[in-house]
C-alpha positions, 0 to 999 in steps of 0.5 A: 525487490521494491515493495510500495506500501499504500494505506487506503485513501480517507474512508467514510466512517462506519454506520449502522447501515455500512460496515467497516468492510464496506466503507468507500473512499471520501471525495478527499480520499479519491483525490488523494489516491489520484495524487499518489498514483501520479507520484508513483507513475512519475517514479522510476519504479514499474509495478509488476503486480498489484495486491490489495485487502478485499475491503471496499476502500482498499479495492477502490484505492488499488483501482484508482492507483492502477488506473493512474499507473496504466497498470494493464494486469489483473489486481489480486485480492488477499486475505493477507492484507485484511485489517488486522492480519499484519500483512506478514503472510503476504510474503508467501506470495512476494517469494515468487518475484525477482529482486528487480520487480516492484510489487505494490500493496494496499492495505490497512493501518496499523498493519501496514506500519508494522509491515514496513517496519519489519521490512526495514528490520527495525520494529521500533521504526513503526513508532516513527512511521506516519500512515495517514490515509493515502500515505505511501512508502517504498522500500527496496528489500532483498526477497531472500530475507525481507528485512534490512530494507532501505526507504526509497521514498515515504510520502503523503498525499498532503505533501504533494501539490499535484 
């Protein structure tokens, strides 16, 4: 299967009035996610399901991506993608898809970096994966083992001139 991992876009700073879970995207974050959405739309991958962490910034990221992708199905909020959860528990949802399906996950760093390394079957790869806000990586991985995957792409919105 193809798993597209996206780190939420740049978010506003937490303040005493705004908790971490309520932080929204900055204008740059919104712009960057539109770029990433257009990039994914122009790829050969057709997203079958979108999962996101229930934080405000990840939900907003998923909404923008869904808009750009013209994704007509319901997005799913998943506590498995909450900051600090590590993302690995989402695998219990992914086993219901086929190896030809594409699933998009919107999460937080460093969890998404470690999950990407796990899907690649190389935990030390996390040291070499840079997930700046809005960055994405697509990994082709067999759903029978969720390891030893291959990178399809890895890109930051700063590298896109769209």
